[in-house]
KOLTOR-947019 format. One record per atom (N, C-alpha, C): residue number from 1; x negated, y, z negated; atom name. Coordinates in nm, 2 decimals. Layout:
<pts>
n=NUM X=X Y=Y Z=Z atom=CA
...
</pts>
This chain:
<pts>
n=1 X=0.90 Y=0.36 Z=1.24 atom=N
n=1 X=0.87 Y=0.31 Z=1.09 atom=CA
n=1 X=0.92 Y=0.41 Z=0.98 atom=C
n=2 X=0.98 Y=0.37 Z=0.89 atom=N
n=2 X=1.02 Y=0.47 Z=0.80 atom=CA
n=2 X=1.02 Y=0.43 Z=0.65 atom=C
n=3 X=0.99 Y=0.52 Z=0.56 atom=N
n=3 X=0.96 Y=0.48 Z=0.42 atom=CA
n=3 X=1.09 Y=0.49 Z=0.34 atom=C
n=4 X=1.12 Y=0.44 Z=0.26 atom=N
n=4 X=1.24 Y=0.43 Z=0.15 atom=CA
n=4 X=1.18 Y=0.43 Z=0.05 atom=C
n=5 X=1.21 Y=0.51 Z=-0.06 atom=N
n=5 X=1.16 Y=0.53 Z=-0.19 atom=CA
n=5 X=1.28 Y=0.53 Z=-0.29 atom=C
n=6 X=1.28 Y=0.50 Z=-0.41 atom=N
n=6 X=1.39 Y=0.48 Z=-0.50 atom=CA
n=6 X=1.34 Y=0.42 Z=-0.65 atom=C
n=7 X=1.43 Y=0.41 Z=-0.72 atom=N
n=7 X=1.44 Y=0.34 Z=-0.84 atom=CA
n=7 X=1.52 Y=0.22 Z=-0.85 atom=C
n=8 X=1.51 Y=0.12 Z=-0.93 atom=N
n=8 X=1.56 Y=0.00 Z=-0.93 atom=CA
n=8 X=1.53 Y=-0.11 Z=-1.01 atom=C
n=9 X=1.57 Y=-0.22 Z=-1.01 atom=N
n=9 X=1.52 Y=-0.33 Z=-1.10 atom=CA
n=9 X=1.45 Y=-0.45 Z=-1.02 atom=C
n=10 X=1.37 Y=-0.54 Z=-1.08 atom=N
n=10 X=1.34 Y=-0.64 Z=-1.04 atom=CA
n=10 X=1.37 Y=-0.77 Z=-1.11 atom=C
n=11 X=1.41 Y=-0.87 Z=-1.04 atom=N
n=11 X=1.47 Y=-0.97 Z=-1.12 atom=CA
n=11 X=1.38 Y=-1.12 Z=-1.06 atom=C
n=12 X=1.38 Y=-1.21 Z=-1.13 atom=N
n=12 X=1.34 Y=-1.34 Z=-1.09 atom=CA
n=12 X=1.40 Y=-1.42 Z=-1.00 atom=C
n=13 X=1.37 Y=-1.52 Z=-0.93 atom=N
n=13 X=1.46 Y=-1.60 Z=-0.86 atom=CA
n=13 X=1.58 Y=-1.67 Z=-0.92 atom=C
n=14 X=1.60 Y=-1.67 Z=-1.06 atom=N
n=14 X=1.70 Y=-1.70 Z=-1.12 atom=CA
n=14 X=1.79 Y=-1.60 Z=-1.16 atom=C
n=15 X=1.78 Y=-1.46 Z=-1.13 atom=N
n=15 X=1.85 Y=-1.36 Z=-1.15 atom=CA
n=15 X=1.82 Y=-1.31 Z=-1.29 atom=C
n=16 X=1.72 Y=-1.34 Z=-1.36 atom=N
n=16 X=1.69 Y=-1.27 Z=-1.49 atom=CA
n=16 X=1.60 Y=-1.15 Z=-1.47 atom=C
n=17 X=1.66 Y=-1.02 Z=-1.50 atom=N
n=17 X=1.61 Y=-0.90 Z=-1.48 atom=CA
n=17 X=1.48 Y=-0.88 Z=-1.56 atom=C
n=18 X=1.38 Y=-0.85 Z=-1.49 atom=N
n=18 X=1.25 Y=-0.83 Z=-1.53 atom=CA
n=18 X=1.19 Y=-0.69 Z=-1.58 atom=C
n=19 X=1.27 Y=-0.57 Z=-1.53 atom=N
n=19 X=1.26 Y=-0.46 Z=-1.58 atom=CA
n=19 X=1.28 Y=-0.35 Z=-1.45 atom=C
n=20 X=1.29 Y=-0.23 Z=-1.51 atom=N
n=20 X=1.31 Y=-0.13 Z=-1.39 atom=CA
n=20 X=1.17 Y=-0.10 Z=-1.35 atom=C
n=21 X=1.19 Y=-0.06 Z=-1.20 atom=N
n=21 X=1.08 Y=-0.03 Z=-1.12 atom=CA
n=21 X=1.10 Y=0.08 Z=-1.05 atom=C
n=22 X=0.99 Y=0.17 Z=-0.99 atom=N
n=22 X=1.00 Y=0.27 Z=-0.87 atom=CA
n=22 X=0.93 Y=0.19 Z=-0.76 atom=C
n=23 X=1.00 Y=0.20 Z=-0.65 atom=N
n=23 X=0.94 Y=0.11 Z=-0.52 atom=CA
n=23 X=0.95 Y=0.22 Z=-0.41 atom=C
n=24 X=0.87 Y=0.16 Z=-0.33 atom=N
n=24 X=0.82 Y=0.23 Z=-0.17 atom=CA
n=24 X=0.83 Y=0.12 Z=-0.09 atom=C
n=25 X=0.92 Y=0.12 Z=0.01 atom=N
n=25 X=0.94 Y=0.03 Z=0.10 atom=CA
n=25 X=0.89 Y=0.09 Z=0.24 atom=C
n=26 X=0.83 Y=0.02 Z=0.33 atom=N
n=26 X=0.78 Y=0.05 Z=0.46 atom=CA
n=26 X=0.85 Y=-0.02 Z=0.57 atom=C
n=27 X=0.95 Y=0.04 Z=0.63 atom=N
n=27 X=1.07 Y=-0.04 Z=0.72 atom=CA
n=27 X=1.00 Y=-0.03 Z=0.86 atom=C
n=28 X=0.98 Y=-0.13 Z=0.94 atom=N
n=28 X=0.94 Y=-0.14 Z=1.07 atom=CA
n=28 X=1.06 Y=-0.17 Z=1.16 atom=C
n=29 X=1.08 Y=-0.10 Z=1.27 atom=N
n=29 X=1.18 Y=-0.13 Z=1.37 atom=CA
n=29 X=1.30 Y=-0.03 Z=1.35 atom=C
n=30 X=1.40 Y=-0.05 Z=1.45 atom=N
n=30 X=1.49 Y=0.07 Z=1.45 atom=CA
n=30 X=1.57 Y=0.06 Z=1.32 atom=C
n=31 X=1.62 Y=0.17 Z=1.24 atom=N
n=31 X=1.66 Y=0.18 Z=1.15 atom=CA
n=31 X=1.83 Y=0.15 Z=1.14 atom=C
n=32 X=1.89 Y=0.16 Z=1.26 atom=N
n=32 X=2.01 Y=0.14 Z=1.27 atom=CA
n=32 X=2.03 Y=-0.01 Z=1.30 atom=C
n=33 X=1.93 Y=-0.09 Z=1.32 atom=N
n=33 X=1.94 Y=-0.24 Z=1.32 atom=CA
n=33 X=1.90 Y=-0.32 Z=1.21 atom=C
n=34 X=1.94 Y=-0.43 Z=1.18 atom=N
n=34 X=1.90 Y=-0.49 Z=1.06 atom=CA
n=34 X=1.74 Y=-0.51 Z=1.04 atom=C
n=35 X=1.70 Y=-0.47 Z=0.94 atom=N
n=35 X=1.55 Y=-0.47 Z=0.92 atom=CA
n=35 X=1.49 Y=-0.57 Z=0.86 atom=C
n=36 X=1.43 Y=-0.64 Z=0.95 atom=N
n=36 X=1.36 Y=-0.78 Z=0.93 atom=CA
n=36 X=1.21 Y=-0.76 Z=0.89 atom=C
n=37 X=1.17 Y=-0.66 Z=0.92 atom=N
n=37 X=1.00 Y=-0.65 Z=0.90 atom=CA
n=37 X=0.99 Y=-0.54 Z=0.81 atom=C
n=38 X=0.95 Y=-0.57 Z=0.68 atom=N
n=38 X=0.96 Y=-0.46 Z=0.56 atom=CA
n=38 X=0.85 Y=-0.52 Z=0.46 atom=C
n=39 X=0.79 Y=-0.42 Z=0.39 atom=N
n=39 X=0.69 Y=-0.44 Z=0.28 atom=CA
n=39 X=0.66 Y=-0.32 Z=0.21 atom=C
n=40 X=0.60 Y=-0.33 Z=0.09 atom=N
n=40 X=0.59 Y=-0.21 Z=0.02 atom=CA
n=40 X=0.51 Y=-0.25 Z=-0.10 atom=C
n=41 X=0.54 Y=-0.16 Z=-0.23 atom=N
n=41 X=0.51 Y=-0.16 Z=-0.34 atom=CA
n=41 X=0.59 Y=-0.12 Z=-0.46 atom=C
n=42 X=0.58 Y=-0.18 Z=-0.57 atom=N
n=42 X=0.66 Y=-0.15 Z=-0.69 atom=CA
n=42 X=0.57 Y=-0.12 Z=-0.80 atom=C
n=43 X=0.63 Y=-0.02 Z=-0.91 atom=N
n=43 X=0.57 Y=0.00 Z=-1.01 atom=CA
n=43 X=0.65 Y=0.01 Z=-1.12 atom=C
n=44 X=0.61 Y=-0.08 Z=-1.24 atom=N
n=44 X=0.66 Y=-0.09 Z=-1.33 atom=CA
n=44 X=0.63 Y=0.04 Z=-1.45 atom=C
n=45 X=0.71 Y=0.08 Z=-1.54 atom=N
n=45 X=0.66 Y=0.18 Z=-1.63 atom=CA
n=45 X=0.58 Y=0.14 Z=-1.74 atom=C
n=46 X=0.58 Y=0.01 Z=-1.76 atom=N
n=46 X=0.49 Y=-0.04 Z=-1.86 atom=CA
n=46 X=0.40 Y=-0.16 Z=-1.80 atom=C
n=47 X=0.29 Y=-0.20 Z=-1.84 atom=N
n=47 X=0.22 Y=-0.33 Z=-1.79 atom=CA
n=47 X=0.32 Y=-0.45 Z=-1.78 atom=C
n=48 X=0.30 Y=-0.52 Z=-1.68 atom=N
n=48 X=0.38 Y=-0.65 Z=-1.65 atom=CA
n=48 X=0.30 Y=-0.76 Z=-1.60 atom=C
n=49 X=0.35 Y=-0.86 Z=-1.60 atom=N
n=49 X=0.26 Y=-0.98 Z=-1.57 atom=CA
n=49 X=0.34 Y=-1.04 Z=-1.50 atom=C
n=50 X=0.32 Y=-1.06 Z=-1.34 atom=N
n=50 X=0.41 Y=-1.13 Z=-1.26 atom=CA
n=50 X=0.33 Y=-1.23 Z=-1.19 atom=C
n=51 X=0.36 Y=-1.35 Z=-1.15 atom=N
n=51 X=0.30 Y=-1.44 Z=-1.09 atom=CA
n=51 X=0.35 Y=-1.42 Z=-0.94 atom=C
n=52 X=0.26 Y=-1.45 Z=-0.85 atom=N
n=52 X=0.28 Y=-1.46 Z=-0.71 atom=CA
n=52 X=0.40 Y=-1.54 Z=-0.69 atom=C
n=53 X=0.51 Y=-1.49 Z=-0.60 atom=N
n=53 X=0.63 Y=-1.57 Z=-0.57 atom=CA
n=53 X=0.75 Y=-1.49 Z=-0.53 atom=C
n=54 X=0.85 Y=-1.55 Z=-0.51 atom=N
n=54 X=0.98 Y=-1.49 Z=-0.49 atom=CA
n=54 X=1.05 Y=-1.42 Z=-0.58 atom=C
n=55 X=1.10 Y=-1.29 Z=-0.59 atom=N
n=55 X=1.16 Y=-1.22 Z=-0.66 atom=CA
n=55 X=1.29 Y=-1.14 Z=-0.57 atom=C
n=56 X=1.37 Y=-1.07 Z=-0.65 atom=N
n=56 X=1.50 Y=-0.99 Z=-0.59 atom=CA
n=56 X=1.48 Y=-0.84 Z=-0.64 atom=C
n=57 X=1.45 Y=-0.77 Z=-0.54 atom=N
n=57 X=1.44 Y=-0.60 Z=-0.57 atom=CA
n=57 X=1.58 Y=-0.56 Z=-0.55 atom=C
n=58 X=1.65 Y=-0.48 Z=-0.66 atom=N
n=58 X=1.76 Y=-0.42 Z=-0.64 atom=CA
n=58 X=1.76 Y=-0.26 Z=-0.65 atom=C
n=59 X=1.80 Y=-0.20 Z=-0.53 atom=N
n=59 X=1.80 Y=-0.05 Z=-0.56 atom=CA
n=59 X=1.91 Y=-0.01 Z=-0.64 atom=C
n=60 X=1.90 Y=0.12 Z=-0.69 atom=N
n=60 X=2.00 Y=0.18 Z=-0.78 atom=CA
n=60 X=2.13 Y=0.18 Z=-0.69 atom=C
n=61 X=2.13 Y=0.21 Z=-0.57 atom=N
n=61 X=2.26 Y=0.21 Z=-0.49 atom=CA
n=61 X=2.32 Y=0.07 Z=-0.46 atom=C
n=62 X=2.27 Y=-0.03 Z=-0.53 atom=N
n=62 X=2.32 Y=-0.17 Z=-0.50 atom=CA
n=62 X=2.23 Y=-0.24 Z=-0.36 atom=C
n=63 X=2.15 Y=-0.19 Z=-0.30 atom=N
n=63 X=2.10 Y=-0.25 Z=-0.18 atom=CA
n=63 X=2.00 Y=-0.34 Z=-0.24 atom=C
n=64 X=2.00 Y=-0.46 Z=-0.21 atom=N
n=64 X=1.91 Y=-0.56 Z=-0.25 atom=CA
n=64 X=1.83 Y=-0.65 Z=-0.15 atom=C
n=65 X=1.71 Y=-0.69 Z=-0.18 atom=N
n=65 X=1.64 Y=-0.78 Z=-0.10 atom=CA
n=65 X=1.55 Y=-0.87 Z=-0.16 atom=C
n=66 X=1.53 Y=-0.98 Z=-0.11 atom=N
n=66 X=1.43 Y=-1.08 Z=-0.13 atom=CA
n=66 X=1.27 Y=-1.03 Z=-0.12 atom=C
n=67 X=1.21 Y=-1.04 Z=-0.23 atom=N
n=67 X=1.06 Y=-1.00 Z=-0.20 atom=CA
n=67 X=0.96 Y=-1.11 Z=-0.24 atom=C
n=68 X=0.84 Y=-1.11 Z=-0.19 atom=N
n=68 X=0.75 Y=-1.20 Z=-0.21 atom=CA
n=68 X=0.63 Y=-1.11 Z=-0.29 atom=C
n=69 X=0.62 Y=-1.14 Z=-0.41 atom=N
n=69 X=0.50 Y=-1.06 Z=-0.48 atom=CA
n=69 X=0.36 Y=-1.14 Z=-0.43 atom=C
n=70 X=0.30 Y=-1.04 Z=-0.39 atom=N
n=70 X=0.15 Y=-1.09 Z=-0.33 atom=CA
n=70 X=0.06 Y=-1.12 Z=-0.45 atom=C
n=71 X=-0.04 Y=-1.20 Z=-0.42 atom=N
n=71 X=-0.14 Y=-1.24 Z=-0.54 atom=CA
n=71 X=-0.19 Y=-1.12 Z=-0.62 atom=C
n=72 X=-0.23 Y=-1.15 Z=-0.73 atom=N
n=72 X=-0.26 Y=-1.06 Z=-0.83 atom=CA
n=72 X=-0.39 Y=-0.96 Z=-0.79 atom=C
n=73 X=-0.48 Y=-1.03 Z=-0.70 atom=N
n=73 X=-0.61 Y=-0.96 Z=-0.64 atom=CA
n=73 X=-0.54 Y=-0.84 Z=-0.55 atom=C
n=74 X=-0.42 Y=-0.84 Z=-0.51 atom=N
n=74 X=-0.36 Y=-0.74 Z=-0.41 atom=CA
n=74 X=-0.31 Y=-0.64 Z=-0.50 atom=C
n=75 X=-0.29 Y=-0.62 Z=-0.62 atom=N
n=75 X=-0.24 Y=-0.51 Z=-0.69 atom=CA
n=75 X=-0.30 Y=-0.36 Z=-0.65 atom=C
n=76 X=-0.23 Y=-0.27 Z=-0.65 atom=N
n=76 X=-0.28 Y=-0.13 Z=-0.62 atom=CA
n=76 X=-0.28 Y=-0.04 Z=-0.73 atom=C
n=77 X=-0.37 Y=-0.07 Z=-0.82 atom=N
n=77 X=-0.36 Y=0.03 Z=-0.95 atom=CA
n=77 X=-0.34 Y=-0.03 Z=-1.07 atom=C
n=78 X=-0.37 Y=-0.18 Z=-1.08 atom=N
n=78 X=-0.35 Y=-0.24 Z=-1.20 atom=CA
n=78 X=-0.22 Y=-0.32 Z=-1.24 atom=C
n=79 X=-0.20 Y=-0.35 Z=-1.36 atom=N
n=79 X=-0.08 Y=-0.44 Z=-1.40 atom=CA
n=79 X=0.04 Y=-0.38 Z=-1.38 atom=C
n=80 X=0.06 Y=-0.26 Z=-1.36 atom=N
n=80 X=0.18 Y=-0.20 Z=-1.33 atom=CA
n=80 X=0.24 Y=-0.18 Z=-1.17 atom=C
n=81 X=0.13 Y=-0.18 Z=-1.09 atom=N
n=81 X=0.18 Y=-0.18 Z=-0.96 atom=CA
n=81 X=0.16 Y=-0.32 Z=-0.88 atom=C
n=82 X=0.25 Y=-0.36 Z=-0.80 atom=N
n=82 X=0.24 Y=-0.49 Z=-0.72 atom=CA
n=82 X=0.29 Y=-0.46 Z=-0.58 atom=C
n=83 X=0.22 Y=-0.53 Z=-0.51 atom=N
n=83 X=0.22 Y=-0.51 Z=-0.35 atom=CA
n=83 X=0.32 Y=-0.64 Z=-0.32 atom=C
n=84 X=0.42 Y=-0.62 Z=-0.22 atom=N
n=84 X=0.53 Y=-0.71 Z=-0.19 atom=CA
n=84 X=0.54 Y=-0.72 Z=-0.04 atom=C
n=85 X=0.60 Y=-0.83 Z=0.01 atom=N
n=85 X=0.65 Y=-0.84 Z=0.14 atom=CA
n=85 X=0.78 Y=-0.88 Z=0.15 atom=C
n=86 X=0.87 Y=-0.83 Z=0.22 atom=N
n=86 X=1.02 Y=-0.85 Z=0.23 atom=CA
n=86 X=1.03 Y=-0.98 Z=0.30 atom=C
n=87 X=1.15 Y=-1.05 Z=0.24 atom=N
n=87 X=1.18 Y=-1.19 Z=0.29 atom=CA
n=87 X=1.31 Y=-1.16 Z=0.35 atom=C
n=88 X=1.33 Y=-1.19 Z=0.48 atom=N
n=88 X=1.46 Y=-1.19 Z=0.54 atom=CA
n=88 X=1.50 Y=-1.03 Z=0.59 atom=C
n=89 X=1.62 Y=-0.99 Z=0.57 atom=N
n=89 X=1.68 Y=-0.87 Z=0.61 atom=CA
n=89 X=1.69 Y=-0.80 Z=0.48 atom=C
n=90 X=1.65 Y=-0.66 Z=0.49 atom=N
n=90 X=1.66 Y=-0.56 Z=0.36 atom=CA
n=90 X=1.79 Y=-0.54 Z=0.35 atom=C
n=91 X=1.85 Y=-0.57 Z=0.24 atom=N
n=91 X=1.98 Y=-0.54 Z=0.21 atom=CA
n=91 X=2.07 Y=-0.67 Z=0.20 atom=C
n=92 X=2.01 Y=-0.77 Z=0.24 atom=N
n=92 X=2.10 Y=-0.93 Z=0.23 atom=CA
n=92 X=1.99 Y=-0.99 Z=0.19 atom=C
n=93 X=2.00 Y=-1.02 Z=0.03 atom=N
n=93 X=1.92 Y=-1.14 Z=-0.01 atom=CA
n=93 X=1.97 Y=-1.26 Z=0.03 atom=C
n=94 X=1.88 Y=-1.36 Z=0.04 atom=N
n=94 X=1.91 Y=-1.49 Z=0.08 atom=CA
n=94 X=2.04 Y=-1.56 Z=-0.03 atom=C
n=95 X=2.10 Y=-1.63 Z=0.03 atom=N
n=95 X=2.21 Y=-1.69 Z=-0.02 atom=CA
n=95 X=2.36 Y=-1.59 Z=-0.02 atom=C
n=96 X=2.36 Y=-1.49 Z=0.04 atom=N
n=96 X=2.47 Y=-1.40 Z=0.06 atom=CA
n=96 X=2.51 Y=-1.43 Z=0.21 atom=C
</pts>
């Protein structure tokens, strides 16, 4: 298991950028293989209102992945931090 931290942006499923975020991703499995089991949390600089659902997390280096934002009750620290579960393979958003 490895942790990846960084800065990036979060967009909705239609590609509309919602804001800059700091993120931490916990990757399970062999780092040399495609990472299919990943989850983490992200934090906006300002308060944000997100509905549970699918979003796209993009790191500054261009790496992207689809994430499922967890229900509001699972926020870790208020309206700036949100927990998520990765969908598919980290680095390959659906549709690519």
